[in-house]
BALUMPA-929834 format. One line per field, with one value per residue (C-alpha): z negated, x, y negated; residue in one letter; residue number from 1. Coordinates in steps of 0.001 Angstrom, whole numbers, plus 500000, padded with zeros to 6 digits. Each point is the difference from the previous one (the first is absolute). Example, Ala and Ser with C-alpha at 12.3 -4.5 7.8 and 13.67 -1.06 7.14 Angstrom:
z: [492200;500660]
x: [512300;501370]
y: [504500;496560]
code: [A;S]
pos: [1;2]
% end
This chain:
z: [468635;497571;501622;498165;500296;499269;496959;502085;501845;502675;503566;500970;503751;500301;496641;499627;496292;499149;499024;499647;501342;503697;501468;500815;502958;501840;498202;498617;496921;496784;499720;498059;502124;498648;500078;499842;502943;499280;499771;503219;502198;498866;500725;503428;500906;498620;502178;503223;499708;498036;497433;497358;498407;503228;501834;497643;499225;503486;500611;497968;501900;503292;499284;497850;500549;503777;501152;496525;500819;502903;498253;496942;501874;502284;496635;499139;497492;501570;497196;498735;503517;502104;503457;502717;502846;497256;499067;503305;501171;497119;500252;503808;499976;497712;502071;503548;498027;498921;503254;502196;497546;500313;503663;500999;498495;500302;503129;498578;496911;502128;501883;496750;498345;503005;502621;503303;500540;502851;501739;500045;501227;502900;501006;499364;502439;502520;500279;500500;502696;502005;499475;503051;498771;498977;502110;499466;498168;497508;499334;499148;497670;498220;499839;498808;497082;499024;499569;498230;497778;496222;497119;498426;496657;498760;500952;502501;503334;503129;502776;499155;502813;501134;499777;502038;502638;500278;500548;502915;501569;500237;500977;503339;501442;501305;499905;501164;499553;503704;500019;497098;501918;503068;497661;498502;503402;500697;496738;500164;498490;496908;499365;500632;497347;498848;499916;496719;500699;503266;498528;497110;502899;501636;496789;499438;503135;499533;496169;500964;502527;497027;498008;497664;498180;500935;497833;496977;500866;500598;496634;498139;501610;498962;496577;499631;501531;498712;496844;501586;502496;496882;498472;503132;500492;496355;501217;502964;497350;498094;503295;500454;496400;500709;503104;498301;496858;501501;498209;496708;501071;498150;501256;502138;497145;497933;502454;500342;496107;500206;502986;498124;497016;501557;502123;496655;498739;502942;500420;496186;499777;503025;498795;496569;502346;501973;496644;499033;503183;499309;496545;501017;501619;503991;499453;497692;502830;497674;497936;503051;501593;497033;499781;503254;499673;496582;501621;503181;497690;497203;502980;501509;496473;499358;503343;499384;496129;500756;502947;497809;497291;502069;502626;497808;502715;499598;500036;503198;501521;498674;501264;503726;499644;499122;502743;502675;498199;500263;503541;500619;497935;501555;503052;499327;498220;503296;502154;497400;500308;503776;499898;497548;502314;503198;498212;498784;503373;501766;497560;499254;500947]
x: [502639;497871;498462;500212;497018;499459;498041;498611;496497;500586;501100;503565;498962;496557;499184;496820;499163;500972;497724;502475;503519;499173;498294;496655;500789;502877;501177;503267;501262;500335;503983;502302;502243;503198;500728;503221;501907;498742;496211;500199;501693;497291;497387;501346;500631;496440;498637;502090;499927;496934;501576;497902;496683;497883;502716;500120;496419;499177;502642;498119;496471;501654;501984;497816;496351;499643;497256;499577;502120;497960;496914;501157;501036;496888;497874;501769;502499;503162;502028;501297;501340;502446;498216;500081;501913;502759;500452;500137;502447;502556;499694;500085;503423;501574;498476;501576;503040;500750;498362;502427;503046;499466;499086;503789;500662;496675;500859;503331;498419;497222;502968;501698;496707;498803;502546;498907;499181;501113;496637;499927;503656;499082;497041;502313;502543;497290;498464;503625;501209;496596;499884;499990;500955;503698;502867;502076;502523;497336;498430;503595;500756;496504;500391;503518;498900;497178;501795;502858;497475;501121;497705;501467;499584;497090;500630;502696;499668;499468;497545;497534;499366;497003;501314;502849;497740;497757;503093;501790;496629;499148;503535;499437;503105;497858;501699;496869;496431;499688;501913;498039;496546;501717;501025;496712;498192;502007;498532;497140;496901;500026;503271;499678;500076;497043;499082;501370;503390;500381;499580;502458;502614;499436;500705;502914;501710;499522;501320;502610;501358;499937;501796;497103;499512;496602;499432;501199;497761;496753;500793;500692;496573;497891;500967;499425;496375;498932;498859;497792;498709;498749;498427;497984;499148;498135;497032;499662;499719;497491;497747;500448;498866;496949;499123;500374;498168;497416;497303;501555;498795;503517;501301;503295;501898;499586;501073;502906;500980;499601;502600;502340;499750;500353;502978;501738;499529;501498;502843;500992;499644;502114;502655;499932;500491;503181;501800;499106;501498;503169;500318;499604;502651;499648;500953;496668;498017;497205;499930;499464;497494;498008;500141;498922;497055;499349;500060;497795;497403;499920;499389;497127;498463;500412;498239;497387;499226;500172;497432;497657;500370;499566;497459;498064;499762;499376;503252;499037;498960;503224;502518;498004;500515;503552;501268;498300;501724;503110;499844;498963;502671;502768;498563;499832;503539;501559;498519;501309;503531;499693;498735;502871;503038;498353;500143;503569;501204;498231;501144;503506;502829]
y: [486386;497761;496713;496735;497933;496292;499178;496776;500588;497747;501452;498502;500633;498335;498543;502110;500849;503525;502759;502892;500911;499015;497035;500478;497481;500401;503169;499085;502159;497869;500861;498319;497432;501177;503610;502063;501271;503352;498670;498231;503018;502204;497662;499675;503628;500698;497526;500880;503761;500571;502254;498885;501567;500012;501749;503035;500105;500465;502744;502420;499720;499792;503277;502320;498681;499709;497501;498981;496573;499170;500461;498014;497124;499867;499806;496938;501451;498278;498014;503233;501429;498440;498810;502460;497924;499099;503416;501640;497281;500617;503797;500134;497930;502311;503050;498900;498958;503776;501212;498557;500177;503724;500553;499749;503513;501272;502290;501241;500913;502171;501598;500734;501537;502104;500918;501085;503676;502154;499840;495940;499844;502084;497874;496968;501467;500701;496904;498206;502517;499585;496001;498523;496610;501204;500843;503201;497966;498573;503614;501198;497204;500219;503889;499638;497628;502160;502846;498402;498285;499812;499198;496881;498672;497848;496479;500244;498156;502351;500935;502783;502460;498445;496388;500932;501901;497536;497351;502337;500130;496194;499315;500698;498206;497119;496531;497684;500258;500554;503215;501130;499440;501864;502962;500047;500151;503291;502002;501754;498163;501686;499331;496258;497365;498601;496080;499083;501951;498268;496818;500648;501014;496545;498256;502517;498870;496649;500268;501906;497057;497789;502028;500779;503268;500668;503272;497947;497452;501795;501879;496702;498532;503311;499840;496122;500269;503388;498500;497273;502352;502114;496778;499479;503419;500271;497991;502250;502958;498154;499386;504202;500116;497789;501956;503198;499295;497455;501662;498579;496480;498819;496716;499852;498494;503114;502315;497673;499940;504133;499886;497813;502202;503231;498814;498673;503592;501387;497783;500178;503674;500825;497560;502466;502822;498234;499215;503891;501155;497932;501589;503656;501824;500448;503730;500568;501177;501427;497014;497536;502534;499733;496276;499417;502360;497907;496991;501139;501388;496989;497306;502510;499872;496668;498795;502739;498877;496176;500357;501706;497677;496926;500981;502700;502544;503793;502069;501555;496462;498780;502376;499573;496344;500360;502237;497597;497003;501518;500799;496297;498641;501615;499117;496368;500334;501101;497601;497358;501285;500183;496575;498824;501728;498216;496642;500673;500931;497349;497009;501687;497417]
code: [X;X;X;X;X;X;X;X;X;X;X;X;X;X;X;X;X;X;X;X;X;X;X;X;X;X;X;X;X;X;X;X;X;X;X;X;X;X;X;X;X;X;X;X;X;X;X;X;X;X;X;X;X;X;X;X;X;X;X;X;X;X;X;X;X;X;X;X;X;X;X;X;X;X;X;X;X;X;X;X;X;X;X;X;X;X;X;X;X;X;X;X;X;X;X;X;X;X;X;X;X;X;X;X;X;X;X;X;X;X;X;X;X;X;X;X;X;X;X;X;X;X;X;X;X;X;X;X;X;X;X;X;X;X;X;X;X;X;X;X;X;X;X;X;X;X;X;X;X;X;X;X;X;X;X;X;X;X;X;X;X;X;X;X;X;X;X;X;X;X;X;X;X;X;X;X;X;X;X;X;X;X;X;X;X;X;X;X;X;X;X;X;X;X;X;X;X;X;X;X;X;X;X;X;X;X;X;X;X;X;X;X;X;X;X;X;X;X;X;X;X;X;X;X;X;X;X;X;X;X;X;X;X;X;X;X;X;X;X;X;X;X;X;X;X;X;X;X;X;X;X;X;X;X;X;X;X;X;X;X;X;X;X;X;X;X;X;X;X;X;X;X;X;X;X;X;X;X;X;X;X;X;X;X;X;X;X;X;X;X;X;X;X;X;X;X;X;X;X;X;X;X;X;X;X;X;X;X;X;X;X;X;X;X;X;X;X;X;X;X;X;X;X;X;X;X;X;X;X;X;X;X;X;X;X;X;X;X;X;X;X;X;X;X;X;X;X;X;X]
pos: [1;2;3;4;5;6;7;8;9;10;11;12;13;14;15;16;17;18;19;20;21;22;23;24;25;26;27;28;29;30;31;32;33;34;35;36;37;38;39;40;41;42;43;44;45;46;47;48;49;50;51;52;53;54;55;56;57;58;59;60;61;62;63;64;65;66;67;68;69;70;71;72;73;74;75;76;77;78;79;80;81;82;83;84;85;86;87;88;89;90;91;92;93;94;95;96;97;98;99;100;101;102;103;104;105;106;107;108;109;110;111;112;113;114;115;116;117;118;119;120;121;122;123;124;125;126;127;128;129;130;131;132;133;134;135;136;137;138;139;140;141;142;143;144;145;146;147;148;149;150;151;152;153;154;155;156;157;158;159;160;161;162;163;164;165;166;167;168;169;170;171;172;173;174;175;176;177;178;179;180;181;182;183;184;185;186;187;188;189;190;191;192;193;194;195;196;197;198;199;200;201;202;203;204;205;206;207;208;209;210;211;212;213;214;215;216;217;218;219;220;221;222;223;224;225;226;227;228;229;230;231;232;233;234;235;236;237;238;239;240;241;242;243;244;245;246;247;248;249;250;251;252;253;254;255;256;257;258;259;260;261;262;263;264;265;266;267;268;269;270;271;272;273;274;275;276;277;278;279;280;281;282;283;284;285;286;287;288;289;290;291;292;293;294;295;296;297;298;299;300;301;302;303;304;305;306;307;308;309;310;311;312;313;314;315;316;317;318;319;320;321;322;323;324;325;326;327;328;329;330;331;332;333;334;335;336;337;338;339;340;341;342;343;344;345;346;347;348;349]
% end
């Protein structure tokens, strides 16, 4: 939509004499005060969501020219591109919105796409019958549920085999935390719960007395805090980049800019993949498998190419650095998730 500018050359905000469409003192655009409703809404939406020239101009290098956006930004060519932090915040909000809304049916879709084989079912039967934490009646209930299990339609609300199995195992019949600890002491060392799980049960019994659904509470807290955790993870990833490519003598902020750009691409690309999964019928197994491999190979290619463009290493050195960086990132990500769960359990009501 075309913008309407004032003919006067004085800034309405600070009074400075203008030398163009933007004030060189405060940066305000010299737009008409009286504008139509359409112009006003267009400006508001563009300013808030950044759906303007910068946003769409940023998408092309972000998707099709890995690493170029980081190099351009660090070279000072910033006006035409969206700020990396603003872009990441907006894209991550969209990504996590789609991710958590589609997670509720993910297990059902997986069961519907790939039913259990006879060998997998036999192994599961054996694990149930030999589990010391289950009573004979509980074993019968689980086995009856598994062998009578029917695949349901996408979106139906029901427990999958594994979620039901885990639910029965954790429901040991203990009515107090003291009885739970007593039951744990009777189990073999390898079958005892870890620290985090014991802490969860301690909270769960307390929530139960207050009539609080602990599972739902944790689920909502994880949804709410995971985007924040990912935002705090980016500086750690930038630190890993600085350590990995220390010979490049780049400033820490350069690694941080690349971190924002890389995660923005990943989140936006995965959002498009999730949208495609919604459109593609569940029984199109071949198409879904092709899409899965396409997404995996595309991400690997993007990371490799962007690392070469930004850090200027040989193909062999880039692959070597990429493998080490991936393992380091997964370790840091896992530790951050454990730390997040620990904080949620400790601070939960």
